[in-house]
Backbone bond lengths (Angstrom), bond angles and torsions (degrees), N, CA, C in turn:
res aa  C-N    CA-C-N  psi(-1)  N-CA   C-N-CA  omega(-1)  CA-C   N-CA-C  phi
1 M - - - 1.429 - - 1.577 110.74 -
2 R 1.333 114.98 136.52 1.416 118.44 179.45 1.606 110.13 -69.42
3 R 1.340 113.71 145.34 1.489 119.42 -176.35 1.492 112.26 -51.12
4 R 1.282 115.06 -52.30 1.552 120.50 -176.49 1.481 110.94 -55.84
5 H 1.370 117.08 -42.72 1.455 119.98 -178.45 1.512 109.78 -70.81
6 L 1.356 119.14 -38.86 1.429 119.95 174.92 1.530 116.03 -57.85
7 L 1.344 113.61 -43.34 1.436 121.37 178.43 1.452 111.27 -62.99
8 G 1.325 118.96 -37.43 1.409 125.22 177.86 1.492 111.55 -62.14
9 C 1.381 115.51 -48.04 1.409 121.75 175.92 1.502 115.51 -55.68
10 L 1.397 114.26 -42.63 1.467 119.59 -177.88 1.550 108.84 -69.96
11 A 1.283 118.10 -35.36 1.419 120.55 176.34 1.398 116.73 -58.91
12 A 1.398 113.36 -31.41 1.530 120.40 -177.10 1.509 109.50 -77.07
13 L 1.357 120.56 -13.92 1.416 122.70 -177.03 1.539 111.37 -96.58
14 P 1.335 115.10 157.08 1.529 114.48 169.08 1.459 110.44 -62.96
15 L 1.385 118.61 146.13 1.400 123.18 -170.27 1.562 109.21 -57.16
16 A 1.317 118.08 -45.56 1.506 120.10 -178.31 1.403 111.56 -54.98
17 Q 1.438 115.61 -45.14 1.449 122.27 -178.59 1.538 112.68 -67.32
18 A 1.261 117.07 -39.55 1.408 122.21 179.90 1.505 113.84 -64.87
19 L 1.352 112.28 -31.81 1.514 116.65 -179.78 1.566 109.97 -88.83
20 G 1.298 115.31 -7.66 1.441 117.53 177.75 1.559 111.48 73.37
21 R 1.323 117.22 20.17 1.447 124.56 178.64 1.552 111.21 -127.97
22 P 1.340 118.22 157.62 1.493 118.53 -177.88 1.535 111.01 -73.57
23 G 1.357 118.17 -13.68 1.463 115.90 -177.62 1.537 105.02 159.31
24 I 1.405 112.85 -178.89 1.399 120.18 179.58 1.543 109.03 -68.91
25 V 1.366 119.28 126.31 1.410 125.52 -176.29 1.598 108.05 -83.14
26 Q 1.298 112.61 129.58 1.508 119.56 171.13 1.459 108.46 -116.04
27 R 1.329 114.06 145.90 1.541 122.15 172.02 1.446 108.97 -124.69
28 P 1.257 116.64 155.90 1.498 122.61 176.41 1.610 111.07 -58.46
29 L 1.270 115.50 129.94 1.384 121.68 177.34 1.582 111.76 -105.62
30 V 1.282 116.12 -23.74 1.483 121.15 177.05 1.610 110.48 -139.26
31 R 1.348 113.46 152.69 1.386 115.83 162.40 1.543 112.29 -91.49
32 V 1.336 115.17 149.77 1.430 117.68 -176.10 1.504 111.87 -128.88
33 I 1.236 116.43 135.15 1.557 124.65 163.32 1.519 109.56 -100.59
34 V 1.327 114.94 120.30 1.436 120.57 177.34 1.496 108.75 -97.90
35 D 1.383 111.70 122.74 1.474 115.82 176.24 1.500 109.62 -127.35
36 N 1.435 119.20 128.30 1.345 122.11 -170.62 1.516 111.28 -161.35
37 D 1.267 114.60 165.15 1.585 120.88 176.07 1.479 107.61 -100.85
38 F 1.270 118.03 76.85 1.502 122.79 -172.82 1.532 114.96 -68.73
39 A 1.261 119.53 -3.46 1.422 118.24 -179.13 1.594 109.07 -89.51
40 G 1.262 120.14 -3.81 1.448 123.44 -177.43 1.541 111.69 -102.17
41 D 1.335 120.75 -128.83 1.436 125.09 -174.56 1.577 106.87 -61.68
42 P 1.409 119.61 129.74 1.467 116.53 -178.92 1.517 117.23 -64.64
43 D 1.271 118.82 0.10 1.434 118.19 179.42 1.604 112.65 -60.89
44 G 1.329 117.37 -27.47 1.435 120.73 172.84 1.454 109.57 -63.45
45 L 1.223 120.50 -40.66 1.543 124.17 -175.75 1.571 104.82 -69.89
46 V 1.240 121.81 -40.58 1.499 126.93 178.64 1.573 107.14 -59.42
47 A 1.303 115.11 -47.93 1.480 118.97 -177.97 1.545 111.20 -65.85
48 L 1.373 114.36 -36.92 1.477 119.76 177.71 1.516 108.56 -60.70
49 A 1.372 117.99 -51.17 1.395 123.10 -178.50 1.534 110.49 -57.73
50 H 1.243 120.33 -46.99 1.403 125.56 176.43 1.574 112.50 -59.20
51 Q 1.341 115.32 -44.35 1.389 117.59 178.82 1.563 113.14 -65.23
52 L 1.362 113.23 -36.22 1.477 114.86 178.07 1.517 112.13 -65.65
53 L 1.320 116.01 -39.17 1.413 121.49 -175.52 1.613 111.53 -76.18
54 A 1.330 119.68 -20.60 1.323 121.36 -169.50 1.618 111.04 -68.79
55 P 1.269 119.26 121.41 1.465 112.71 -177.28 1.457 116.85 -75.62
56 A 1.318 119.94 -11.31 1.458 123.18 179.98 1.568 114.70 -83.42
57 T 1.320 115.40 -2.92 1.420 122.03 177.99 1.474 114.14 -129.96
58 R 1.284 119.21 152.35 1.459 120.63 176.53 1.587 105.34 -122.53
59 T 1.322 116.49 113.48 1.509 122.53 -178.66 1.465 107.05 -80.24
60 V 1.391 118.98 114.12 1.390 121.30 179.91 1.484 118.83 -104.99
61 L 1.333 114.20 -5.67 1.500 119.72 179.02 1.552 108.13 -164.80
62 V 1.352 111.50 143.65 1.515 116.20 172.51 1.534 104.24 -125.08
63 T 1.246 119.38 125.27 1.450 128.61 177.76 1.573 110.55 -115.18
64 V 1.371 117.79 147.05 1.408 117.54 -168.53 1.523 104.44 -128.23
65 S 1.387 114.79 133.60 1.439 121.96 173.98 1.537 113.92 -103.64
66 A 1.235 119.85 163.41 1.521 121.60 -178.47 1.500 108.04 -87.04
67 L 1.310 112.05 160.50 1.554 119.71 177.32 1.537 102.73 -80.27
68 D 1.405 108.88 162.42 1.460 117.34 170.55 1.549 108.28 -57.92
69 P 1.317 115.38 129.48 1.557 116.16 -177.67 1.471 113.79 -55.99
70 K 1.315 119.88 -39.83 1.481 124.82 179.22 1.498 107.61 -55.65
71 L 1.304 121.50 -56.42 1.432 127.82 -179.97 1.539 113.40 -60.06
72 A 1.312 114.98 -37.88 1.464 118.30 177.90 1.446 110.52 -63.01
73 R 1.338 117.89 -45.10 1.483 122.96 178.16 1.455 108.84 -60.00
74 M 1.316 120.20 -42.98 1.468 124.50 -177.59 1.535 108.43 -60.44
75 A 1.260 114.26 -33.75 1.563 117.50 -177.43 1.547 108.83 -90.17
76 G 1.282 120.35 5.26 1.436 121.53 177.12 1.525 111.35 76.13
77 L 1.363 114.74 24.89 1.530 117.46 -179.76 1.451 110.55 -103.68
78 D 1.342 122.06 156.08 1.406 127.97 172.68 1.512 103.29 -80.07
79 P 1.351 116.30 118.10 1.493 118.29 175.46 1.471 116.08 -59.08
80 E 1.250 119.85 -25.23 1.421 123.70 177.22 1.538 117.27 -72.70
81 R 1.368 114.37 -12.14 1.441 119.79 -171.64 1.587 112.17 -121.40
82 T 1.321 115.44 1.95 1.542 113.92 -178.31 1.528 110.86 -66.93
83 A 1.289 121.75 -33.87 1.416 121.61 -174.90 1.627 107.42 -69.79
84 R 1.345 115.55 -38.84 1.391 116.28 173.85 1.539 114.43 -68.37
85 D 1.265 113.72 -38.55 1.512 116.95 175.68 1.526 111.96 -61.52
86 G 1.357 115.31 -42.77 1.463 119.14 172.03 1.519 116.33 -56.29
87 A 1.345 112.32 -35.98 1.467 118.43 -176.54 1.494 105.84 -70.58
88 R 1.399 116.87 -39.20 1.446 119.38 -177.88 1.534 111.11 -62.52
89 R 1.326 115.67 -41.19 1.505 119.35 178.54 1.536 110.12 -65.70
90 A 1.308 115.29 -39.66 1.522 116.79 -176.05 1.597 104.30 -65.46
91 R 1.290 120.58 -41.60 1.491 121.28 -176.90 1.526 109.84 -67.57
92 E 1.350 115.87 -36.20 1.465 115.50 175.90 1.585 111.25 -65.30
93 L 1.309 119.14 -33.65 1.430 120.18 178.77 1.548 108.74 -70.44
94 L 1.331 117.35 -36.84 1.454 118.72 178.29 1.533 115.25 -63.38
95 R 1.370 112.44 -35.51 1.455 117.96 171.19 1.455 113.89 -59.44
96 L 1.287 117.13 -47.78 1.521 120.14 -177.90 1.541 108.21 -71.69
97 A 1.333 122.51 -22.39 1.389 121.50 176.03 1.522 113.74 -67.02
98 G 1.353 114.29 -10.95 1.455 115.05 173.51 1.483 119.50 99.20
99 P 1.332 117.03 -178.31 1.492 118.10 -179.18 1.458 113.49 -68.82
100 G 1.399 113.72 168.87 1.440 117.22 177.35 1.566 105.75 116.35
101 P 1.300 118.94 169.98 1.486 122.63 -177.18 1.566 109.01 -59.23
102 R 1.324 112.76 137.60 1.515 117.95 179.02 1.489 106.23 -117.07
103 P 1.305 118.29 132.47 1.440 117.35 172.92 1.485 114.05 -70.78
104 P 1.353 119.18 146.19 1.511 122.77 -179.36 1.568 103.27 -62.42
105 V 1.324 108.67 150.69 1.567 118.20 177.57 1.626 99.42 -118.54
106 V 1.401 113.77 122.86 1.394 118.36 -179.31 1.490 111.12 -125.46
107 A 1.330 117.06 131.10 1.467 119.86 168.06 1.473 112.14 -109.04
108 D 1.333 120.97 -63.09 1.402 122.46 171.03 1.487 110.94 -69.39
109 G 1.308 122.03 131.05 1.485 120.97 -174.74 1.451 118.66 78.68
110 A 1.419 114.24 24.65 1.403 118.82 -178.63 1.570 112.56 -59.97
111 A 1.357 111.99 -41.88 1.510 117.59 -171.88 1.587 105.38 -64.07
112 R 1.290 115.84 -44.83 1.556 119.09 178.55 1.537 112.47 -59.76
113 A 1.344 113.03 -35.29 1.522 114.85 -174.94 1.577 104.69 -75.03
114 I 1.311 120.22 -39.91 1.404 120.85 179.28 1.556 110.84 -60.42
115 V 1.353 116.85 -41.74 1.400 118.23 -179.82 1.536 112.85 -66.16
116 D 1.327 115.63 -37.56 1.447 120.42 -177.06 1.626 103.92 -67.85
117 A 1.274 119.23 -45.25 1.425 117.35 178.56 1.407 116.93 -61.54
118 A 1.375 118.27 -38.12 1.483 125.33 175.32 1.401 113.69 -62.34
119 L 1.377 122.55 -37.49 1.466 128.88 -175.20 1.578 108.45 -83.76
120 R 1.328 117.89 -7.29 1.513 115.15 -178.78 1.435 108.83 -78.65
121 D 1.343 116.85 131.26 1.475 121.03 176.16 1.530 111.92 -72.11
122 D 1.335 112.51 133.76 1.504 121.34 -178.47 1.444 110.38 -164.52
123 P 1.310 118.69 138.77 1.481 119.38 -176.98 1.452 113.62 -67.44
124 L 1.377 118.15 -24.11 1.483 121.97 -178.41 1.601 108.29 -80.05
125 P 1.310 117.54 131.94 1.387 122.73 171.94 1.515 111.85 -58.04
126 L 1.313 117.41 154.73 1.548 124.09 -177.43 1.504 113.09 -111.66
127 V 1.375 115.65 132.32 1.408 121.74 175.40 1.497 108.06 -121.58
128 L 1.337 115.65 134.64 1.429 121.99 173.56 1.566 110.05 -100.53
129 A 1.349 117.27 103.70 1.400 120.07 -175.66 1.571 110.60 -95.46
130 C 1.331 116.14 107.28 1.522 119.43 -174.48 1.516 107.15 -111.59
131 G 1.363 110.20 123.22 1.513 117.57 -176.96 1.637 103.96 -109.35
132 G 1.284 120.95 16.10 1.456 118.80 -179.55 1.528 110.06 -138.66
133 P 1.284 121.52 -154.91 1.438 121.74 177.86 1.456 107.64 -70.49
134 L 1.403 116.12 159.87 1.518 123.25 -174.01 1.454 111.22 -88.33
135 T 1.314 119.20 25.08 1.547 121.99 179.84 1.488 113.09 -57.92
136 N 1.311 118.32 -50.13 1.486 122.79 -175.21 1.519 109.82 -70.12
137 V 1.362 113.95 -40.30 1.465 120.53 -176.77 1.556 109.10 -64.61
138 A 1.337 115.14 -49.42 1.508 117.36 176.35 1.518 113.24 -58.53
139 A 1.393 115.83 -43.87 1.538 117.16 -178.66 1.551 107.14 -61.76
140 A 1.320 121.07 -40.92 1.453 121.13 -177.12 1.559 108.69 -65.14
141 L 1.376 116.74 -41.91 1.476 115.41 -179.60 1.513 112.31 -72.73
142 R 1.319 121.37 -24.64 1.401 119.88 176.74 1.557 105.13 -75.86
143 L 1.281 120.22 -37.37 1.455 121.24 -176.70 1.587 111.12 -64.77
144 W 1.424 112.69 -41.75 1.499 114.08 -178.32 1.464 105.21 -141.51
145 P 1.286 124.72 87.12 1.493 124.51 -172.85 1.578 114.10 -58.18
146 A 1.231 115.57 -30.56 1.473 119.30 -176.25 1.590 117.53 -66.76
147 I 1.403 114.38 -10.33 1.472 118.12 173.67 1.506 110.64 -70.12
148 A 1.374 121.17 -15.21 1.392 121.74 175.62 1.511 111.05 -56.00
149 E 1.297 119.97 -25.52 1.402 125.40 -173.34 1.533 110.44 -91.97
150 R 1.349 115.40 -8.68 1.520 120.74 -172.99 1.511 111.69 -107.78
151 M 1.369 121.31 -3.29 1.406 120.60 175.29 1.572 109.74 -156.22
152 R 1.254 113.64 172.31 1.517 119.18 173.79 1.549 107.68 -120.68
153 L 1.378 111.01 160.12 1.463 119.85 178.96 1.421 113.46 -112.11
154 V 1.373 118.05 134.14 1.472 121.60 165.13 1.581 106.31 -115.58
155 W 1.241 114.65 123.08 1.495 120.85 -174.09 1.508 113.07 -125.78
156 I 1.314 110.88 128.12 1.523 119.88 168.97 1.519 107.07 -81.85
157 G 1.333 118.19 112.40 1.451 116.53 -179.02 1.436 114.19 167.55
158 G 1.352 117.48 158.40 1.518 122.52 -180.00 1.512 108.45 73.13
159 T 1.293 111.13 -176.63 1.469 121.05 176.73 1.500 111.25 -130.54
160 A 1.263 116.70 155.83 1.490 125.82 174.42 1.569 106.90 -69.91
161 A 1.236 119.45 -35.72 1.462 121.57 -175.57 1.425 110.93 -75.57
162 G 1.315 121.27 -19.61 1.426 122.60 178.56 1.508 115.57 93.78
163 D 1.403 115.05 2.22 1.440 119.69 177.05 1.459 107.25 -97.09
164 D 1.353 116.09 88.20 1.459 122.32 -170.37 1.448 116.30 -94.33
165 S 1.324 117.88 -5.07 1.514 123.13 -171.51 1.466 113.71 -60.85
166 T 1.287 118.60 -27.60 1.507 123.03 -179.83 1.453 116.37 -103.27
167 E 1.371 116.73 -3.35 1.507 122.73 -175.50 1.598 104.62 -80.94
168 Y 1.309 117.87 116.58 1.516 122.70 -168.14 1.582 110.53 -57.81
169 N 1.333 121.03 -48.99 1.468 118.69 -172.68 1.458 115.82 -63.92
170 L 1.352 113.19 -34.47 1.485 117.71 178.74 1.514 109.96 -80.62
171 A 1.325 117.76 -45.15 1.552 120.79 -179.71 1.426 111.72 -62.81
172 T 1.259 125.09 -33.18 1.385 128.70 -178.94 1.598 114.32 -58.70
173 D 1.331 118.30 -38.16 1.368 122.42 175.72 1.540 107.12 -149.05
174 V 1.389 114.75 83.06 1.405 121.04 179.15 1.486 116.25 -63.34
175 A 1.409 110.95 -37.08 1.471 115.71 -179.34 1.460 112.14 -62.54
176 A 1.321 115.41 -41.85 1.513 120.35 178.96 1.557 111.05 -63.42
177 A 1.351 115.47 -44.47 1.418 114.10 173.66 1.479 119.06 -61.73
178 R 1.286 117.83 -41.08 1.456 118.02 179.48 1.538 108.92 -66.23
179 F 1.310 119.75 -37.90 1.434 121.96 -179.24 1.542 110.56 -61.87
180 V 1.328 114.00 -52.14 1.508 119.21 179.07 1.522 110.16 -58.32
181 L 1.234 117.68 -52.99 1.532 121.82 -167.45 1.544 107.81 -77.90
182 E 1.343 118.93 -35.51 1.478 119.22 -175.37 1.472 118.94 -105.85
183 E 1.348 121.23 -16.64 1.353 123.71 -176.45 1.504 118.06 -115.87
184 T 1.358 117.47 -9.14 1.426 125.03 174.49 1.472 114.08 -111.24
185 R 1.300 117.58 169.01 1.508 122.96 175.73 1.443 113.87 -113.79
186 I 1.300 119.56 20.31 1.447 121.65 173.94 1.555 108.02 -64.65
187 P 1.388 114.34 131.92 1.514 116.84 176.37 1.504 109.04 -64.54
188 V 1.315 115.82 134.94 1.418 123.46 -175.82 1.474 113.16 -123.54
189 L 1.284 116.19 129.79 1.531 121.48 163.36 1.564 105.28 -111.15
190 Q 1.370 114.39 118.45 1.456 120.56 -178.49 1.510 107.37 -98.37
191 I 1.266 116.74 139.60 1.534 120.24 174.65 1.495 104.25 -122.49
192 P 1.348 113.87 104.26 1.496 120.33 -171.55 1.468 111.04 -80.64
193 A 1.402 113.69 165.76 1.431 117.34 178.94 1.356 122.33 -56.46
194 E 1.359 118.76 -28.72 1.494 118.76 171.10 1.462 117.70 -63.70
195 E 1.317 116.53 -18.19 1.439 119.56 174.08 1.500 112.24 -95.17
196 Y 1.284 115.46 -49.47 1.540 116.93 -171.68 1.595 108.93 -67.34
197 R 1.322 117.47 -29.26 1.469 119.19 -175.49 1.569 107.90 -71.18
198 S 1.268 118.64 -16.72 1.499 119.95 -176.85 1.570 111.33 -83.98
199 F 1.332 116.48 -4.60 1.439 119.89 176.15 1.558 111.13 -83.93
200 Q 1.328 113.37 71.98 1.399 121.26 -176.19 1.491 113.68 -97.96
201 V 1.338 118.72 141.55 1.456 121.83 173.57 1.523 108.99 -130.07
202 S 1.300 118.94 139.13 1.471 118.92 -173.44 1.480 106.48 -78.84
203 V 1.395 114.12 151.44 1.456 122.09 175.08 1.535 112.90 -58.78
204 A 1.310 115.54 -37.90 1.472 119.80 177.74 1.494 113.91 -61.84
205 T 1.388 113.74 -39.47 1.489 117.48 173.05 1.384 112.45 -60.05
206 L 1.266 118.58 -48.31 1.470 121.86 -177.56 1.555 113.33 -58.07
207 N 1.353 111.37 -46.37 1.515 113.97 -176.97 1.471 110.56 -74.91
208 N 1.274 122.32 -35.44 1.472 125.56 -171.28 1.469 117.68 -94.51
209 E 1.311 117.51 -32.23 1.436 122.48 -174.79 1.557 114.97 -115.15
210 V 1.371 114.32 -30.99 1.480 112.88 -179.24 1.552 111.25 -90.38
211 A 1.349 118.61 -51.74 1.424 121.60 -176.40 1.521 115.46 -48.95
212 P 1.305 120.05 -41.46 1.563 121.13 -176.42 1.480 111.06 -70.34
213 I 1.318 125.30 -13.86 1.474 125.90 -170.10 1.591 106.36 -61.84
214 S 1.241 117.77 -50.21 1.539 118.08 -168.72 1.518 111.27 -165.42
215 P 1.269 119.55 163.46 1.475 117.70 171.13 1.481 117.23 -55.53
216 L 1.319 118.50 -32.14 1.452 122.77 175.83 1.559 109.98 -68.41
217 A 1.251 119.43 -43.86 1.456 124.33 174.60 1.481 112.29 -60.32
218 R 1.346 116.09 -43.53 1.439 119.93 -178.83 1.493 109.51 -68.44
219 W 1.370 119.91 -38.17 1.466 119.59 177.76 1.516 111.90 -64.46
220 L 1.315 117.90 -38.02 1.499 118.73 175.48 1.469 112.68 -59.93
221 V 1.342 115.61 -44.31 1.498 121.94 -174.70 1.530 105.05 -66.64
222 D 1.233 118.03 -39.50 1.541 124.56 -179.45 1.490 108.85 -57.84
223 Q 1.387 119.64 -36.33 1.443 119.76 -177.96 1.582 114.04 -64.18
224 Y 1.366 114.16 -18.71 1.454 120.79 174.72 1.570 112.49 -84.13
225 R 1.274 116.56 -11.23 1.533 121.17 -177.55 1.538 106.99 -71.76
226 H 1.379 117.99 -27.87 1.451 117.79 -172.95 1.539 108.99 -128.50
227 L 1.392 113.01 69.50 1.530 117.09 -173.42 1.490 107.59 -78.01
228 P 1.346 113.63 147.79 1.434 116.32 170.09 1.536 115.02 -65.43
229 P 1.351 120.40 155.66 1.463 121.09 -166.06 1.561 108.37 -67.96
230 F 1.326 121.72 -12.91 1.426 122.30 -179.71 1.505 111.13 -84.31
231 V 1.366 117.85 -8.74 1.505 120.60 175.67 1.518 105.57 -102.00
232 H 1.317 117.78 124.18 1.396 123.63 -177.61 1.606 111.84 -99.85
233 L 1.330 114.25 125.47 1.389 121.81 -172.37 1.539 110.84 -86.76
234 G 1.350 122.43 119.62 1.423 124.15 173.17 1.511 111.32 -120.14
235 G 1.232 118.95 -152.30 1.492 120.68 176.38 1.528 110.31 -73.02
236 T 1.307 119.71 -17.30 1.406 120.99 179.51 1.486 109.82 -132.53
237 L 1.373 118.01 158.69 1.441 124.44 174.23 1.513 109.48 -119.18
238 T 1.278 116.53 150.52 1.481 118.41 176.85 1.481 114.74 -94.05
239 F 1.272 114.07 127.44 1.432 123.35 170.11 1.515 113.78 -92.55
240 G 1.433 110.42 51.45 1.386 120.87 -163.40 1.532 116.85 -60.30
241 D 1.390 118.12 -20.10 1.520 118.56 -178.25 1.456 109.25 -98.79
242 S 1.362 120.56 0.01 1.522 120.67 178.26 1.489 115.85 -65.51
243 P 1.342 120.40 -25.17 1.516 118.18 173.02 1.413 114.95 -57.26
244 L 1.378 121.41 -20.14 1.379 123.41 173.48 1.485 112.71 -57.02
245 V 1.349 115.54 -35.91 1.456 120.73 179.42 1.560 111.07 -75.43
246 T 1.374 116.44 -35.69 1.420 118.96 174.31 1.471 110.86 -58.66
247 A 1.219 119.76 -42.67 1.538 126.97 -174.45 1.446 113.03 -77.60
248 T 1.383 121.13 -16.65 1.425 119.75 -175.12 1.548 112.08 -117.51
249 A 1.380 115.37 -27.06 1.487 118.10 -171.95 1.509 110.87 -107.49
250 F 1.309 118.48 -15.46 1.458 120.51 -177.24 1.556 111.17 -103.37
251 D 1.386 114.09 168.16 1.486 115.89 171.92 1.505 114.30 -54.33
252 P 1.285 118.82 142.69 1.479 121.72 -178.48 1.520 109.65 -53.28
253 G 1.366 120.67 -30.47 1.430 122.89 -179.60 1.530 113.51 -57.69
254 A 1.396 116.64 -23.61 1.509 121.61 -178.92 1.525 110.79 -74.66
255 T 1.357 115.07 -8.25 1.523 116.13 -177.42 1.519 108.46 -128.92
256 P 1.404 117.19 76.24 1.390 118.63 178.03 1.614 112.22 -63.97
257 F 1.271 116.89 153.64 1.446 116.05 -177.87 1.517 112.30 -149.98
258 T 1.296 114.89 160.37 1.498 121.81 167.34 1.505 104.25 -113.69
259 T 1.273 109.78 171.38 1.526 118.32 174.43 1.541 110.77 -117.56
260 R 1.323 114.91 145.22 1.520 120.72 172.31 1.460 106.73 -136.38
261 S 1.242 111.78 148.54 1.546 121.85 -179.33 1.604 109.51 -82.65
262 V 1.314 113.43 125.64 1.503 119.53 173.26 1.452 106.15 -130.14
263 A 1.322 119.10 122.50 1.475 126.95 176.54 1.511 108.45 45.80
264 G 1.274 116.71 47.32 1.538 117.26 170.80 1.562 112.94 81.61
265 R 1.334 120.41 12.01 1.331 120.36 177.34 1.497 111.05 -141.65
266 E 1.264 121.28 165.48 1.518 125.65 -174.97 1.480 112.96 -95.53
267 I 1.267 116.09 130.95 1.510 122.03 173.13 1.497 104.65 -120.48
268 R 1.421 107.03 132.87 1.518 117.05 175.91 1.487 109.33 -80.36
269 M 1.380 112.32 136.17 1.539 116.61 174.24 1.484 108.25 -123.99
270 A 1.359 114.81 121.64 1.498 120.32 -177.64 1.411 113.48 -71.52
271 H 1.348 120.24 148.55 1.369 124.10 178.51 1.595 107.60 -147.33
272 S 1.297 115.89 162.88 1.509 122.75 172.75 1.488 118.41 55.82
273 L 1.376 115.61 34.94 1.412 123.96 -177.93 1.594 107.84 -67.61
274 D 1.323 114.10 159.92 1.481 121.18 -179.63 1.508 111.89 -113.88
275 P 1.411 114.73 99.61 1.521 119.64 -178.31 1.495 110.55 -57.64
276 Q 1.407 114.26 -42.70 1.540 115.88 -171.70 1.507 111.41 -66.40
277 L 1.350 115.78 -34.17 1.435 118.42 177.72 1.552 112.69 -62.95
278 N 1.272 114.37 -41.15 1.450 121.59 178.65 1.542 109.35 -65.84
279 F 1.364 118.84 -51.37 1.384 124.88 -178.98 1.557 113.21 -59.59
280 A 1.312 114.70 -43.40 1.500 119.04 179.97 1.540 108.44 -65.38
281 D 1.349 117.57 -40.04 1.461 117.47 175.62 1.538 111.54 -62.12
282 F 1.251 117.95 -44.96 1.465 118.75 -177.07 1.520 111.51 -63.79
283 I 1.282 122.52 -40.84 1.440 126.84 179.76 1.553 107.56 -63.46
284 A 1.344 115.07 -45.18 1.505 119.19 -177.83 1.563 107.80 -63.39
285 L 1.297 119.45 -41.07 1.431 124.31 175.95 1.480 114.98 -60.47
286 L 1.412 113.88 -44.99 1.446 117.98 -179.60 1.580 110.51 -66.03
287 R 1.280 115.27 -36.72 1.548 118.61 177.50 1.573 108.18 -64.68
288 A 1.233 119.92 -45.86 1.483 125.60 178.86 1.436 110.23 -59.46
289 H 1.314 118.94 -45.06 1.413 124.49 177.14 1.505 112.30 -60.90
290 A 1.422 115.15 -43.43 1.519 118.44 178.63 1.571 110.34 -63.88
291 R 1.364 118.12 -32.48 1.498 118.49 177.71 1.447 111.57 -69.44
292 R 1.369 115.97 -34.12 1.500 114.04 -178.07 1.524 112.53 -82.55
293 A 1.391 119.77 -15.58 1.466 121.32 -176.71 1.506 111.07 -74.39
């Protein structure tokens, strides 16, 4: 067959069929520890599901922090049990994610589990993706300070404007945040409130487009049907922890940043993230997961 005719035939076929492969192959580029307070706003569970489905990352550990005691009491929850309740929800999500290796989920002993994961030899670099207060991260770095050289931290928290008093993740454990940011040398990419609050999804989209995709998608949407009283329902809901996936599973160019000086060292602060890119990727991965199930 002449070359020009062959190229014409290939052009008439879907790309995957023309190449004789099911699609572009992705392999994990980083290992990820996911740390979050899963008993609170369901956006942490959404981000965990996205992280588990993302082919460019391998989730090796899930650790769970407690809710702010004041907010836990407001929601009628026992503050001493919120970490374990969050762990239960994370394990339920893992079951819905289907067969295959499941990362351990740890509430009690989270700091030790983070240290053990950081000390494990592996050719893939390690990222600790924290979508809640830095309580577990600080405890792990206090327990074994040298792990700061074996991983980097992506943290949802604080503000770009510097008015951090009302930002939940920082205010819940100010001492932990100050220790991690000011007294350790772990590389940090901070995703401030001005960025993560822009990751909005309409309630209509969740009900009509996300929930029908699969049992996993339906379970995630169901978590928003029983929101704690400190989460206010409007026409949209915030997928505020989803930038963790942008920063770990996408090309670095998807996470522009500036640097600021904190206690004599540089902290990277993300800006200009693209919520639509993140959401489109999540929906595509949910649909692919549904086809495999």
